[in-house]
Every structure is written in structure tokens, then in C-alpha cells.
N, C-alpha and C positions, 0 to 999 in steps of 0.2 A: 613577552613575545609568544611562548607557547599559548596565551590566552587568545590571542592575533589570528596564529595559525587556526587553532580548533575552531574560532568562529568563522574564519573564511572557508574550512574545509566544510564545515557543517552547513552553510550557507548555499555555499556551489551545490551539494549534493542534495539540498532541499529545492533547490530551485529543479534539478534534475527530475528529483522525482515527483514534483508537480508537475513538471510538464506530462509524465511520463503518466501520471495519474488523468489527468485533462483528455489527453490522447485515448486512454481507454475508455473512459465514460463517453466520450462521443462512439468510439466502436460499439460500446453495449448499447445505446440507442438505437444506432442502426439495426444493429442484431435482434433486437424486439420489435424492428419496423416502425419506429420512429424517426422524427427528425432529428439530427447529428446533436443539436442543442437542445432536445427535451429534458434529457435530466440536468443539465447545466439549466435551462431557464426554471427548474424548481429548486435550484438553489442547494440540490444536496451533496453539489461538492464543495461548499462554502469551508465545512467543518474539514480541518486535516489534521492528521494525526501520524506522528512518525515514530514508531515504535519497533525497535531494535530489539531479538529477543535470540538467544541460542539455542536451539534444542538437541543436545547430543542424541546419539543413537542410541536405543533405549535397549538395554543387554538382554530383559527377557519383556517383550512387549505381549506375551501375554497375559501379564500381571497387570497391565494397564485398567482404567475403569472404563475403556471407548473412545470415542471419537474425540475431536478436537475442531471447535467452529472459531469463528472471528467473523462477530458480530459488525461488518464494514460493508460498504459499497465493492471497495476494490481490496484485494490483498494480494501485496506481492511477495511470492516465496522465493527466495533465491536459494537453491539447494544445492548444496556441494556431492 
């Protein structure tokens, strides 16, 4: 039963994120002055990766190595 609930929850949320990603790609295309379907036509949206990370606040940010980047087209950060 647990696996069914987990699978259903995951499928539902991945579908929502996929729709959100699709809308963002259209907006990015338009912001670049392109046809809304331009980036989709290049199939850059075919690769889909859902990675969930938790980054707690750093108690000593002055000791970090610098900026963090994500090599993806669309990165959605939910910040609390």
C-alpha cells in the first residue's frame, strides 16, 4: 500500500512540474524574442530530471567556496 501511495504522489507531482517546466520554456522563448515553441522545437525540453535537495542555512557563509550553479535550462527553487 505504501508503494502505491508513494508512486501516485510522485506521478501527480512530476506531472505538475512537467507542466510548469513547459510553461516556463515557452516564456523563456518569448522573452528571448523567439516564437513560443522555438526551444521546444529544438527538443531541449525532452530531458527531464527531478532532483530534490535540501540546503539548510549555512551558519558560516564566509567560509564557503563561492557561488553555486545548476547546469540546467530551468531551475525552480522553493525557498522557505
